[in-house]
N, CA, C and O atoms as CSV, one atom per row, in Angstrom:
chain,resi,resn,atom,element,x,y,z
A,1,MET,N,N,-6.748,6.367,30.768
A,1,MET,CA,C,-7.497,7.577,30.166
A,1,MET,C,C,-8.959,6.923,29.738
A,1,MET,O,O,-9.062,5.933,29.014
A,2,ARG,N,N,-9.930,7.558,30.240
A,2,ARG,CA,C,-11.243,7.154,29.760
A,2,ARG,C,C,-11.480,7.271,28.218
A,2,ARG,O,O,-10.791,8.047,27.556
A,3,ALA,N,N,-12.392,6.551,27.684
A,3,ALA,CA,C,-12.456,6.621,26.383
A,3,ALA,C,C,-13.162,8.052,25.783
A,3,ALA,O,O,-13.101,8.392,24.601
A,4,LYS,N,N,-13.716,8.666,26.658
A,4,LYS,CA,C,-14.293,10.037,26.362
A,4,LYS,C,C,-13.078,10.913,26.138
A,4,LYS,O,O,-13.026,11.606,25.122
A,5,GLU,N,N,-12.085,10.924,27.041
A,5,GLU,CA,C,-10.941,11.751,26.944
A,5,GLU,C,C,-10.077,11.490,25.792
A,5,GLU,O,O,-9.462,12.371,25.190
A,6,ALA,N,N,-10.055,10.144,25.491
A,6,ALA,CA,C,-9.173,9.823,24.310
A,6,ALA,C,C,-9.862,10.321,23.025
A,6,ALA,O,O,-9.198,10.803,22.108
A,7,GLU,N,N,-11.194,10.201,22.971
A,7,GLU,CA,C,-12.035,10.809,21.750
A,7,GLU,C,C,-11.918,12.312,21.728
A,7,GLU,O,O,-11.915,12.865,20.629
A,8,LEU,N,N,-11.821,13.039,22.844
A,8,LEU,CA,C,-11.701,14.420,22.749
A,8,LEU,C,C,-10.234,14.765,22.180
A,8,LEU,O,O,-10.075,15.695,21.389
A,9,GLN,N,N,-9.227,13.997,22.609
A,9,GLN,CA,C,-7.898,14.280,22.166
A,9,GLN,C,C,-7.850,14.107,20.607
A,9,GLN,O,O,-7.308,14.951,19.894
A,10,TRP,N,N,-8.467,12.924,20.089
A,10,TRP,CA,C,-8.527,12.517,18.936
A,10,TRP,C,C,-9.244,13.741,18.085
A,10,TRP,O,O,-8.728,14.149,17.044
A,11,LEU,N,N,-10.254,14.197,18.513
A,11,LEU,CA,C,-11.018,15.311,17.758
A,11,LEU,C,C,-10.278,16.510,17.748
A,11,LEU,O,O,-10.352,17.224,16.748
A,12,LYS,N,N,-9.520,16.872,18.778
A,12,LYS,CA,C,-8.560,18.139,18.692
A,12,LYS,C,C,-7.499,17.966,17.709
A,12,LYS,O,O,-7.078,18.952,17.105
A,13,ARG,N,N,-6.956,16.625,17.459
A,13,ARG,CA,C,-5.937,16.398,16.711
A,13,ARG,C,C,-6.430,16.616,15.172
A,13,ARG,O,O,-5.743,17.191,14.328
A,14,LEU,N,N,-7.673,16.093,14.944
A,14,LEU,CA,C,-8.342,16.246,13.523
A,14,LEU,C,C,-8.570,17.606,13.435
A,14,LEU,O,O,-8.352,18.046,12.306
A,15,GLN,N,N,-8.964,18.477,14.311
A,15,GLN,CA,C,-9.161,19.879,14.117
A,15,GLN,C,C,-7.932,20.510,13.709
A,15,GLN,O,O,-7.890,21.307,12.772
A,16,ARG,N,N,-6.871,20.150,14.434
A,16,ARG,CA,C,-5.596,20.932,14.085
A,16,ARG,C,C,-5.114,20.347,12.735
A,16,ARG,O,O,-4.516,21.167,12.038
A,17,THR,N,N,-5.234,19.208,12.260
A,17,THR,CA,C,-4.994,18.806,10.997
A,17,THR,C,C,-5.664,19.552,9.962
A,17,THR,O,O,-5.026,19.979,8.999
A,18,GLY,N,N,-7.033,19.760,10.100
A,18,GLY,CA,C,-7.895,20.415,9.269
A,18,GLY,C,C,-7.479,21.811,9.129
A,18,GLY,O,O,-7.568,22.385,8.043
A,19,GLU,N,N,-7.005,22.413,10.240
A,19,GLU,CA,C,-6.597,23.899,10.210
A,19,GLU,C,C,-5.310,23.969,9.367
A,19,GLU,O,O,-5.083,24.949,8.658
A,20,VAL,N,N,-4.486,22.938,9.449
A,20,VAL,CA,C,-3.258,23.094,8.564
A,20,VAL,C,C,-3.647,22.966,7.071
A,20,VAL,O,O,-3.113,23.681,6.223
A,21,LEU,N,N,-4.625,22.004,6.751
A,21,LEU,CA,C,-5.049,21.861,5.338
A,21,LEU,C,C,-5.686,23.151,4.812
A,21,LEU,O,O,-5.446,23.588,3.687
A,22,TRP,N,N,-6.528,23.747,5.704
A,22,TRP,CA,C,-7.094,25.097,5.337
A,22,TRP,C,C,-6.139,26.096,5.105
A,22,TRP,O,O,-6.282,26.893,4.178
A,23,ALA,N,N,-5.082,26.130,5.939
A,23,ALA,CA,C,-4.030,27.238,5.922
A,23,ALA,C,C,-3.306,27.094,4.650
A,23,ALA,O,O,-2.881,28.099,4.080
A,24,LEU,N,N,-3.129,25.872,4.147
A,24,LEU,CA,C,-2.380,25.722,2.800
A,24,LEU,C,C,-2.935,26.605,1.552
A,24,LEU,O,O,-2.242,27.076,0.650
A,25,THR,N,N,-4.286,26.715,1.701
A,25,THR,CA,C,-4.868,27.530,0.678
A,25,THR,C,C,-4.836,29.049,1.016
A,25,THR,O,O,-5.273,29.862,0.200
A,26,GLU,N,N,-4.357,29.409,2.132
A,26,GLU,CA,C,-4.133,30.731,2.492
A,26,GLU,C,C,-2.631,31.186,2.441
A,26,GLU,O,O,-2.297,32.272,2.914
A,27,GLY,N,N,-1.699,30.294,1.832
A,27,GLY,CA,C,-0.420,30.743,1.768
A,27,GLY,C,C,0.521,30.185,2.871
A,27,GLY,O,O,1.685,30.580,2.922
A,28,PHE,N,N,0.044,29.282,3.747
A,28,PHE,CA,C,0.977,28.588,4.664
A,28,PHE,C,C,1.941,27.658,4.078
A,28,PHE,O,O,1.722,27.092,3.006
A,29,GLY,N,N,3.002,27.494,4.765
A,29,GLY,CA,C,3.928,26.311,4.391
A,29,GLY,C,C,5.159,26.763,3.728
A,29,GLY,O,O,5.963,25.895,3.390
A,30,CYS,N,N,5.423,28.016,3.490
A,30,CYS,CA,C,6.791,28.451,2.684
A,30,CYS,C,C,7.536,29.254,3.470
A,30,CYS,O,O,8.224,30.099,2.899
A,31,LYS,N,N,7.564,29.177,4.837
A,31,LYS,CA,C,8.454,30.024,5.688
A,31,LYS,C,C,9.966,29.723,5.320
A,31,LYS,O,O,10.798,30.630,5.360
A,32,GLY,N,N,10.308,28.403,4.955
A,32,GLY,CA,C,11.636,28.086,4.693
A,32,GLY,C,C,12.115,28.491,3.239
A,32,GLY,O,O,13.283,28.313,2.894
A,33,LEU,N,N,11.129,29.062,2.374
A,33,LEU,CA,C,11.488,29.423,1.054
A,33,LEU,C,C,10.931,30.911,0.958
A,33,LEU,O,O,9.768,31.045,0.577
A,34,SER,N,N,11.549,31.839,1.220
A,34,SER,CA,C,10.993,33.268,1.157
A,34,SER,C,C,10.567,33.527,-0.346
A,34,SER,O,O,11.220,33.195,-1.335
A,35,SER,N,N,9.385,34.163,-0.331
A,35,SER,CA,C,8.643,34.439,-1.488
A,35,SER,C,C,8.152,33.213,-2.333
A,35,SER,O,O,7.718,33.328,-3.479
A,36,GLY,N,N,8.265,32.019,-1.651
A,36,GLY,CA,C,7.865,30.835,-2.349
A,36,GLY,C,C,6.346,30.670,-2.288
A,36,GLY,O,O,5.675,31.231,-1.422
A,37,VAL,N,N,5.788,29.828,-3.299
A,37,VAL,CA,C,4.428,29.438,-3.388
A,37,VAL,C,C,4.298,27.864,-3.442
A,37,VAL,O,O,4.862,27.221,-4.327
A,38,ILE,N,N,3.513,27.258,-2.434
A,38,ILE,CA,C,3.239,25.831,-2.486
A,38,ILE,C,C,2.460,25.576,-3.836
A,38,ILE,O,O,1.490,26.280,-4.114
A,39,GLU,N,N,2.858,24.634,-4.615
A,39,GLU,CA,C,2.197,24.337,-5.864
A,39,GLU,C,C,1.512,22.876,-5.735
A,39,GLU,O,O,0.478,22.615,-6.350
A,40,GLU,N,N,2.130,21.983,-4.929
A,40,GLU,CA,C,1.805,20.513,-4.958
A,40,GLU,C,C,2.228,19.885,-3.734
A,40,GLU,O,O,3.280,20.240,-3.202
A,41,ILE,N,N,1.451,18.921,-3.204
A,41,ILE,CA,C,1.706,18.146,-2.113
A,41,ILE,C,C,1.529,16.653,-2.469
A,41,ILE,O,O,0.415,16.272,-2.830
A,42,ARG,N,N,2.493,15.842,-2.394
A,42,ARG,CA,C,2.150,14.525,-2.555
A,42,ARG,C,C,2.265,13.745,-1.287
A,42,ARG,O,O,3.127,14.034,-0.457
A,43,VAL,N,N,1.432,12.775,-1.115
A,43,VAL,CA,C,1.491,11.886,0.113
A,43,VAL,C,C,1.787,10.597,-0.423
A,43,VAL,O,O,1.123,10.043,-1.299
A,44,CYS,N,N,2.999,10.051,0.237
A,44,CYS,CA,C,3.560,8.728,-0.080
A,44,CYS,C,C,3.190,7.962,1.078
A,44,CYS,O,O,3.760,8.114,2.158
A,45,LEU,N,N,2.242,7.132,0.890
A,45,LEU,CA,C,1.761,6.215,1.937
A,45,LEU,C,C,2.686,5.068,2.290
A,45,LEU,O,O,3.386,4.584,1.400
A,46,PRO,N,N,2.735,4.616,3.490
A,46,PRO,CA,C,3.603,3.414,3.832
A,46,PRO,C,C,3.201,2.221,3.129
A,46,PRO,O,O,2.028,1.932,2.893
A,47,GLY,N,N,4.188,1.548,2.807
A,47,GLY,CA,C,3.875,0.067,2.090
A,47,GLY,C,C,4.671,-0.904,2.754
A,47,GLY,O,O,5.280,-0.687,3.801
A,48,ALA,N,N,4.658,-1.991,2.121
A,48,ALA,CA,C,5.435,-3.151,2.690
A,48,ALA,C,C,6.957,-2.799,2.771
A,48,ALA,O,O,7.590,-3.224,3.737
A,49,ARG,N,N,7.540,-2.097,1.874
A,49,ARG,CA,C,8.905,-1.821,2.054
A,49,ARG,C,C,9.318,-0.359,2.464
A,49,ARG,O,O,10.492,0.010,2.492
A,50,ARG,N,N,8.275,0.413,2.771
A,50,ARG,CA,C,8.463,1.681,3.295
A,50,ARG,C,C,7.972,1.806,4.860
A,50,ARG,O,O,7.201,1.009,5.394
A,51,GLY,N,N,8.507,2.853,5.441
A,51,GLY,CA,C,8.038,2.978,6.752
A,51,GLY,C,C,7.019,4.057,6.886
A,51,GLY,O,O,5.847,3.755,6.660
A,52,ASP,N,N,7.324,5.284,7.227
A,52,ASP,CA,C,6.353,6.221,7.517
A,52,ASP,C,C,5.705,6.868,6.272
A,52,ASP,O,O,6.110,6.628,5.134
A,53,VAL,N,N,4.693,7.688,6.543
A,53,VAL,CA,C,4.130,8.495,5.648
A,53,VAL,C,C,5.144,9.609,5.214
A,53,VAL,O,O,5.813,10.123,6.110
A,54,LEU,N,N,5.320,10.032,3.914
A,54,LEU,CA,C,6.113,10.997,3.472
A,54,LEU,C,C,5.384,12.097,2.708
A,54,LEU,O,O,4.698,11.797,1.731
A,55,LEU,N,N,5.506,13.361,3.116
A,55,LEU,CA,C,4.861,14.416,2.236
A,55,LEU,C,C,6.007,14.976,1.365
A,55,LEU,O,O,7.102,15.272,1.843
A,56,VAL,N,N,5.717,15.094,0.171
A,56,VAL,CA,C,6.701,15.813,-0.834
A,56,VAL,C,C,6.047,17.077,-1.137
A,56,VAL,O,O,4.985,17.082,-1.760
A,57,VAL,N,N,6.626,18.189,-0.725
A,57,VAL,CA,C,6.080,19.465,-0.911
A,57,VAL,C,C,6.899,20.190,-2.039
A,57,VAL,O,O,8.109,20.410,-2.007
A,58,LYS,N,N,6.100,20.491,-2.953
A,58,LYS,CA,C,6.723,21.260,-4.107
A,58,LYS,C,C,6.281,22.608,-4.179
A,58,LYS,O,O,5.100,22.879,-3.959
A,59,ALA,N,N,7.235,23.599,-4.508
A,59,ALA,CA,C,6.957,24.950,-4.495
A,59,ALA,C,C,7.733,25.641,-5.441
A,59,ALA,O,O,8.746,25.111,-5.897
A,60,THR,N,N,7.366,26.796,-5.798
A,60,THR,CA,C,8.105,27.674,-6.806
A,60,THR,C,C,8.449,28.924,-6.266
A,60,THR,O,O,7.699,29.446,-5.441
A,61,ARG,N,N,9.620,29.539,-6.672
A,61,ARG,CA,C,9.984,30.859,-6.291
A,61,ARG,C,C,10.428,31.399,-7.576
A,61,ARG,O,O,11.435,30.973,-8.141
A,62,GLY,N,N,9.629,32.408,-8.084
A,62,GLY,CA,C,9.815,32.851,-9.505
A,62,GLY,C,C,9.675,31.559,-10.488
A,62,GLY,O,O,8.678,30.837,-10.482
A,63,ASP,N,N,10.728,31.376,-11.274
A,63,ASP,CA,C,10.466,30.281,-12.243
A,63,ASP,C,C,11.244,29.014,-11.741
A,63,ASP,O,O,11.289,27.996,-12.432
A,64,VAL,N,N,11.854,29.109,-10.523
A,64,VAL,CA,C,12.557,27.870,-10.090
A,64,VAL,C,C,11.698,27.021,-9.181
A,64,VAL,O,O,10.978,27.477,-8.292
A,65,LYS,N,N,11.839,25.752,-9.484
A,65,LYS,CA,C,11.009,24.746,-8.573
A,65,LYS,C,C,11.832,24.301,-7.483
A,65,LYS,O,O,13.030,24.056,-7.629
A,66,HIS,N,N,11.152,24.177,-6.274
A,66,HIS,CA,C,11.868,23.654,-5.084
A,66,HIS,C,C,11.001,22.471,-4.658
A,66,HIS,O,O,9.858,22.260,-5.062
A,67,VAL,N,N,11.735,21.681,-3.736
A,67,VAL,CA,C,10.976,20.524,-3.019
A,67,VAL,C,C,11.520,20.564,-1.661
A,67,VAL,O,O,12.619,21.061,-1.414
A,68,ALA,N,N,10.680,19.992,-0.698
A,68,ALA,CA,C,10.948,19.729,0.612
A,68,ALA,C,C,10.239,18.554,1.054
A,68,ALA,O,O,9.232,18.193,0.445
A,69,PHE,N,N,10.679,17.908,2.082
A,69,PHE,CA,C,10.078,16.646,2.677
A,69,PHE,C,C,9.703,16.776,4.132
A,69,PHE,O,O,10.379,17.492,4.871
A,70,VAL,N,N,8.709,16.148,4.550
A,70,VAL,CA,C,8.250,15.988,5.879
A,70,VAL,C,C,7.527,14.601,6.117
A,70,VAL,O,O,6.759,14.167,5.258
A,71,GLY,N,N,7.754,13.962,7.193
A,71,GLY,CA,C,7.289,12.692,7.323
A,71,GLY,C,C,6.632,12.500,8.797
A,71,GLY,O,O,6.741,13.336,9.694
A,72,GLY,N,N,6.013,11.411,8.893
A,72,GLY,CA,C,5.477,11.048,10.245
A,72,GLY,C,C,4.661,9.563,10.075
A,72,GLY,O,O,4.433,9.046,8.982
A,73,PRO,N,N,4.344,9.097,11.145
A,73,PRO,CA,C,3.821,7.760,11.271
A,73,PRO,C,C,2.438,7.533,10.518
A,73,PRO,O,O,1.983,6.444,10.166
A,74,ASP,N,N,1.830,8.862,10.336
A,74,ASP,CA,C,0.485,8.804,9.723
A,74,ASP,C,C,0.296,10.125,9.061
A,74,ASP,O,O,1.100,11.022,9.314
A,75,VAL,N,N,-0.655,10.321,8.267
A,75,VAL,CA,C,-0.879,11.695,7.538
A,75,VAL,C,C,-1.118,12.866,8.396
A,75,VAL,O,O,-0.552,13.937,8.176
A,76,PRO,N,N,-1.972,12.684,9.406
A,76,PRO,CA,C,-2.184,13.748,10.342
A,76,PRO,C,C,-0.817,14.225,11.104
A,76,PRO,O,O,-0.549,15.423,11.201
A,77,THR,N,N,-0.082,13.334,11.568
A,77,THR,CA,C,1.130,13.616,12.275
A,77,THR,C,C,2.179,14.289,11.355
A,77,THR,O,O,2.936,15.150,11.803
A,78,ALA,N,N,2.219,13.859,9.977
A,78,ALA,CA,C,3.059,14.527,9.081
A,78,ALA,C,C,2.704,15.931,8.890
A,78,ALA,O,O,3.581,16.795,8.880
A,79,LEU,N,N,1.356,16.232,8.726
A,79,LEU,CA,C,0.861,17.659,8.635
A,79,LEU,C,C,1.134,18.426,9.801
A,79,LEU,O,O,1.458,19.611,9.720
A,80,LEU,N,N,1.009,17.747,11.014
A,80,LEU,CA,C,1.319,18.569,12.311
A,80,LEU,C,C,2.693,18.772,12.476
A,80,LEU,O,O,3.095,19.791,13.038
A,81,THR,N,N,3.510,17.864,12.023
A,81,THR,CA,C,5.049,18.005,12.135
A,81,THR,C,C,5.336,19.296,11.231
A,81,THR,O,O,6.016,20.230,11.655
A,82,TRP,N,N,4.757,19.276,9.929
A,82,TRP,CA,C,5.025,20.361,9.190
A,82,TRP,C,C,4.717,21.695,9.751
A,82,TRP,O,O,5.463,22.659,9.577
A,83,ARG,N,N,3.472,21.755,10.513
A,83,ARG,CA,C,2.904,22.984,11.157
A,83,ARG,C,C,3.991,23.353,12.229
A,83,ARG,O,O,4.327,24.532,12.337
A,84,GLN,N,N,4.559,22.373,13.036
A,84,GLN,CA,C,5.409,22.737,13.995
A,84,GLN,C,C,6.850,23.187,13.437
A,84,GLN,O,O,7.575,23.953,14.071
A,85,LYS,N,N,7.150,22.707,12.348
A,85,LYS,CA,C,8.524,23.321,11.738
A,85,LYS,C,C,8.238,24.753,11.185
A,85,LYS,O,O,9.165,25.558,11.092
A,86,GLU,N,N,7.020,25.066,10.833
A,86,GLU,CA,C,6.711,26.472,10.342
A,86,GLU,C,C,6.782,27.344,11.526
A,86,GLU,O,O,7.001,28.529,11.278
A,87,THR,N,N,6.641,27.001,12.789
A,87,THR,CA,C,6.684,27.816,14.003
A,87,THR,C,C,8.342,28.195,14.118
A,87,THR,O,O,8.708,29.199,14.729
A,88,ARG,N,N,9.129,27.430,13.571
A,88,ARG,CA,C,10.619,27.835,13.622
A,88,ARG,C,C,11.086,28.314,12.274
A,88,ARG,O,O,10.686,29.369,11.782
A,89,ASP,N,N,11.887,27.561,11.732
A,89,ASP,CA,C,12.466,28.008,10.304
A,89,ASP,C,C,11.781,27.570,9.161
A,89,ASP,O,O,12.151,27.941,8.048
A,90,GLY,N,N,10.745,26.762,9.326
A,90,GLY,CA,C,10.090,26.230,8.111
A,90,GLY,C,C,10.705,24.978,7.639
A,90,GLY,O,O,11.661,24.535,8.276
A,91,LEU,N,N,10.249,24.321,6.543
A,91,LEU,CA,C,10.759,23.244,5.920
A,91,LEU,C,C,12.065,23.671,5.197
A,91,LEU,O,O,12.260,24.843,4.873
A,92,LYS,N,N,12.928,22.699,4.965
A,92,LYS,CA,C,14.355,22.979,4.266
A,92,LYS,C,C,13.896,22.717,2.672
A,92,LYS,O,O,13.722,21.579,2.235
A,93,PHE,N,N,13.753,23.726,2.002
A,93,PHE,CA,C,13.574,23.521,0.585
A,93,PHE,C,C,14.905,23.510,-0.084
A,93,PHE,O,O,15.886,24.100,0.369
A,94,ARG,N,N,14.893,22.781,-1.232
A,94,ARG,CA,C,16.159,22.748,-2.101
A,94,ARG,C,C,15.494,22.800,-3.576
A,94,ARG,O,O,14.329,22.539,-3.876
A,95,GLU,N,N,16.465,23.172,-4.339
A,95,GLU,CA,C,16.147,23.286,-5.797
A,95,GLU,C,C,15.859,21.869,-6.241
A,95,GLU,O,O,16.645,20.942,-6.045
A,96,GLU,N,N,14.591,21.739,-6.901
A,96,GLU,CA,C,14.193,20.385,-7.490
A,96,GLU,C,C,15.040,20.188,-8.693
A,96,GLU,O,O,15.148,21.048,-9.567
A,97,LYS,N,N,15.663,18.983,-8.721
A,97,LYS,CA,C,16.369,18.409,-9.915
A,97,LYS,C,C,15.916,17.029,-10.256
A,97,LYS,O,O,15.812,16.179,-9.372
A,98,PRO,N,N,15.655,16.787,-11.453
A,98,PRO,CA,C,15.115,15.373,-11.856
A,98,PRO,C,C,16.133,14.387,-11.459
A,98,PRO,O,O,17.333,14.603,-11.627
A,99,TRP,N,N,15.633,13.213,-10.888
A,99,TRP,CA,C,16.489,12.134,-10.467
A,99,TRP,C,C,16.796,11.369,-11.634
A,99,TRP,O,O,15.888,11.092,-12.417
A,100,SER,N,N,18.096,10.953,-11.866
A,100,SER,CA,C,18.464,10.267,-13.072
A,100,SER,C,C,18.242,8.836,-12.900
A,100,SER,O,O,18.348,8.094,-13.876
A,101,GLY,N,N,17.920,8.347,-11.658
A,101,GLY,CA,C,17.733,6.886,-11.501
A,101,GLY,C,C,19.106,6.047,-11.316
A,101,GLY,O,O,19.065,4.889,-10.902
A,102,ARG,N,N,20.241,6.644,-11.621
A,102,ARG,CA,C,21.461,5.902,-11.664
A,102,ARG,C,C,22.171,6.196,-10.254
A,102,ARG,O,O,22.001,7.283,-9.700
A,103,GLY,N,N,22.885,5.299,-9.754
A,103,GLY,CA,C,23.672,5.552,-8.490
A,103,GLY,C,C,24.971,6.207,-8.894
A,103,GLY,O,O,25.256,6.438,-10.069
A,104,GLY,N,N,25.710,6.481,-7.909
A,104,GLY,CA,C,26.970,7.146,-8.143
A,104,GLY,C,C,26.883,8.668,-8.105
A,104,GLY,O,O,25.880,9.271,-7.724
A,105,ASN,N,N,28.081,9.283,-8.555
A,105,ASN,CA,C,28.151,10.700,-8.382
A,105,ASN,C,C,28.163,11.116,-9.914
A,105,ASN,O,O,29.203,11.129,-10.573
A,106,GLU,N,N,26.997,11.432,-10.392
A,106,GLU,CA,C,26.982,11.943,-11.784
A,106,GLU,C,C,27.735,13.384,-11.847
A,106,GLU,O,O,27.507,14.268,-11.021
A,107,GLY,N,N,28.605,13.512,-12.858
A,107,GLY,CA,C,29.268,14.811,-13.140
A,107,GLY,C,C,30.212,15.193,-12.059
A,107,GLY,O,O,30.491,16.371,-11.832
A,108,SER,N,N,30.751,14.095,-11.327
A,108,SER,CA,C,31.798,14.418,-10.424
A,108,SER,C,C,33.162,14.052,-10.900
A,108,SER,O,O,34.145,14.287,-10.196
C-alpha cells in the first residue's frame, strides 16, 4: 500500500474515533444499560505488566452505579470496539461493587 493510502486510512480512523468521543457527550454508549447515563470513562494504558488498553466505563441508572469494560491494543481501537458493540447489544454493564482486595469468595 502506498504511504498516501495508509495516511488516508489513518485519518479515517482518527475521524471515526473523534466521532465516538463527540457522541459520548450526546448520550452514546449506554445501549447495554437501558436508561443509563455514562458518568465516567477511565483509560488504563498498557504498562510493563499489562497488555492492552482498557476502558473502564462507569454509568448510573437511577441511584445505582454500574460498570463495563472494553479493551483494545490502543485507545482508538478500544473506542471503535465500543462503537461496534453499540451497534449490537451494547456493553455488558454490571452493578459496581467495591473491590475488597482480598482473594477468595467473600460471603460464600
